[in-house]
C-alpha positions in Angstrom: 20.3 -1.9 32.6 16.4 0.0 33.3 14.0 -1.8 35.8 11.0 -2.9 34.6 8.8 -0.6 35.8 10.6 2.3 34.2 10.3 1.1 30.8 6.7 0.4 31.5 5.9 4.2 32.6 8.3 5.7 30.0 6.6 7.5 26.9 8.6 9.3 24.6 7.6 13.2 23.2 10.6 13.7 21.3 12.4 11.7 19.0 15.7 11.1 20.8 13.8 9.8 23.9 11.8 7.1 21.3 15.4 5.8 20.3 16.9 5.3 24.1 13.6 3.7 24.8 13.6 1.5 21.7 17.2 0.8 22.7 16.4 0.3 26.0 13.7 -2.3 25.0 16.1 -3.9 22.7 18.6 -3.9 25.8 16.3 -5.4 27.9 14.9 -8.2 25.5 18.7 -9.6 24.9 19.6 -9.8 28.3 16.2 -11.7 28.2 17.1 -13.8 25.5 13.8 -12.8 24.3 13.0 -12.5 20.2 11.2 -9.5 19.6 9.8 -7.9 15.6 11.4 -4.8 14.1 11.1 -1.4 16.1 8.5 0.7 14.2 10.4 2.3 11.7 11.0 6.3 12.4 8.5 8.7 9.9 10.3 10.2 6.8 8.0 12.7 6.4 7.2 15.2 8.5 7.1 18.5 7.4 8.3 20.6 10.9 5.4 22.8 11.0 4.0 22.0 14.1 0.6 19.8 13.1 -1.9 18.4 15.2 -1.8 14.6 14.4 2.2 14.8 13.6 3.8 11.8 12.2 5.8 11.7 15.4 3.0 11.5 17.5 1.7 8.4 15.8 5.6 7.1 16.1 5.7 8.2 19.8 2.6 5.8 20.1 3.7 2.7 18.1 7.0 2.7 20.3 4.8 2.9 23.1 2.9 -0.3 21.9 6.0 -2.1 20.4 7.5 -1.3 24.3 4.0 -2.9 26.1 4.3 -6.0 23.5 7.9 -6.6 23.9 7.6 -6.5 28.2 4.7 -9.1 27.8 7.5 -11.3 25.9 9.9 -11.4 28.4 7.1 -11.6 31.3 6.0 -14.8 30.2 
């Protein structure tokens, strides 16, 4: 299991990293017997043109926020 201090500093920058972070948080929450809201849904409308403010960037922010909220739940 990934230690909390590593989870806290993990900021995804690619879809595979975000998926791995979500799985790590879900595993940690299960081990702590903590219920979590659903993880953010992956975007389905990326145009793959490298836009500034890409939908993936928003998704990474959502996953990071979701992770932070999850960690607060098991810290209580």
